[in-house]
N, C-alpha and C positions, 0 to 999 in steps of 0.2 A: 504493500500500500504506500510505502514511503516514496516510491518512484513516481507516484501520481501527484505528489504535493507540488503545486505550481506557485507557491508563495515565493516572493523575492524580497530582500531586505533593504534595497536602495533603488532610487530612480536611475542611477547609472547602470545597475544590473538590469533593471526593467527594460531599458532601451539599448542594451548591448547588441551590437550588430547593425545599428542604424548608420547609414553611410550617405555621403553626398549623392545626389541624383536619384534617390529612391522615391517611390510613391507612398504617401502616408494618407490613410483614411482616418478621419477624425469624427467621432460622434458629437452629438449636441445640436442644439437649435437656438440661435442667438447665444445667450449665456446660460441657457438651461441644459444641464447635463453635460457640460463640456469637461474634458479631461485636463483641467487647468494645470495640474502639477506636471503631467507628462509633456504638455506644451512648453512649460517653463524649462523642463529638462532639455528639450530639443534646442531651445534658445541657448541654454548654458553650454551645450555641446558644440554649438556653432555649426551644425550640419547645414549644408547649403545646397542650392540647385534642386530643391525639393518640388515635386508635384504633390499638392495637397488637395484632397477631395473632401469637401464638407458642405453642409447646407449653406453656410455663409462663412465669413472670415473674422468672427469675433467683433470686437469694438476697438476703438483707439486705446491702446495701452493695456489691453487685457485679452486673454484667450489667444486665438491665432493672430490677432493684431500685433502681438509681441514679435512674431516671426516676420511680419511685414516690416516692422521697424528696423530689423537687422538685415533686411533684404535676403532672407534665407529661402523665400519661396520663389521659384522660377515660374510655375504655372499653378493657377488656382481653378479647380473645377467646382462650381458652386451654383446655387439656384438664384441668388440675388446678391447685389453689392451691399445692401442693408445699411446699417448705421455706422459704417466704418469710413470716415473721411479719407484716411490714408489709402485704403483699398481703392476708393474711387479715384483718387489722385494718381496712383500708380497705374491704374487701368487707362485713364485718359491720356497719360503721358507716354504710354507704350512701354513702361518699365516692367510690367507684369503681364504675362500671357494669361488670359482669362477665357474659360470655356463656360459660358452661362448655359445652364441646363434647366428645363422646367422641373419644378420641385418633385412632382410625382414620378417623372422619368428618372431623376437622379436616385430617388429611393429604389425604384425598380432595377436600375442598373446595378446597385449594390446588392439588392436581394438576389438578382440573377447570378451575379458573380459568386456569391456565397453558396448558391445552389448548384453551381457547375453548369449553368446555362449560358452559352457564349453570346447570345443576342436574342432580341425579341422585337416584335412589331408593335407600334403604338400610333394612334391617330394624333397624339399631341405634337404640335409643331409643324404638321404638314402645311405647306404653302407659306411658310415663314423662313427666315434665315437659318432657323434651327435645322431645317431639312437639307440645307445646301450640301451637296456631295454625297448624300446618303441614298441607299437603295429604297425605292418605293414600290408598294404593291397595292392591289385593290382586293378587298375581301367584302363580299356581300354589298358591293356598290359603294364602299367607303374606302378612302385613301389612307394608307398607313406608311410610316417610315421605319426603317430598320435601325435599331439602336444597339450598340455593343455594350456588353456587360462591363462592369468595373471590378477589378481586384487590386490589391495593393501589397507592397512589400511588408509594411507594418500597418496595423490598425490600432489606434489609441482610443480607449473607451472609458467612460465614466459609469460605474455601477453604484448601487446602494449597498447591497450585501453580496458576498461571495463566500464559498467554502474553500477548503484547502485544494480541492480538485478543480477549481475554476468554474463551477456552476454559479451563474450570476442572476441576481434579481435587480431590476431597475425600479425607481420610485416614481409613480405617477407619470407626468408628462416628460420627465427626464429620460423616459424610455426612447422617445423620438428616433433619431438616426443611429443610436448606439447598437442595438442588436443587429442592424443591417451591416454596419461597419465591422462589427465583431466577427461575423461569419465570412467576410470577404477578404480578410487579411491573411497573408502567408504566416506572419507572426502577429498574434493578437495579444495586446497588453491591456489589462483592465485595472484601473485604480478604483478603490471602493471606500466607503465610509466605515464599513465593518466587515471583518472576516470571522466567520463562525465555524464551529466544528462540523465535520462531515456528519450528515444526517439531520442537522438542524433546519435545513431549508426544506419546505414542503415541495416534493417533486413536481406537483402540478402547478406551482407558482414560479418555477424557474423559467426565465425568459431566454437566456443563452446557456445551452448545455456546455459543460466543461470541455467537450471534444473540440470546440472551436477556440478555446482559450489556451495560450501558452504560458502566460505569466500574470500573476495577481500581486498587487501591492496595496498596502493600507495607506491612505492619504489623509491629509488635513485640508479642508476646503474653505475658500472665502465665500463662494456662492453669491456673487454680486447680482444685484437686480438691474436689468438692462434699462428699464424705464419705470420710474416711480410715479404713481398717480394718486391723487387724494380727492375725496369727494367734498363738495361745498358744504 
């Protein structure tokens, strides 16, 4: 059983093997459920020329925005520019290659990658620049474009709880893109708020089975709120 223990004791160990030019899949949506400490470790390591796949690119000064500050990202595959002014600036200045992808298509690209499906047809984006250069077909009188699945060298994921074997549970909306990214990484690293003993997680509640996870680390999280609103 000891050989199944996927816990690591440091963030340096968690990201061992990450190298320049790799593709990194990052879970999270805005600032909800982002692997903030793993992102900070990538910044500390100074890994460059990365292709990063994530719903968006954090915000200025936090999350994936930290990697933009250090010019560590060569290409960003995301569904929107969002609230990050630096992301927008680098895109408009031609400093950063950006592949904007419809949000549902991005989710399905990751899901298909994790399931071993190389490509799929979707109607989303047909007749727009999203379809440029892509194969199209007609099914039942409706037009579809062929989208390639996405996999990555590393997947960095934020979970709520995990056991020693890498079985992971996410909390509420922090589930978002995390289980999709977790399944599509060649090496998947999950940072969690709590690591429990084997057998403590209810099997029916596990979102990412340990077979998809290579390393688990216990983290401390700031959990910033992206936009604060108050009622009158």
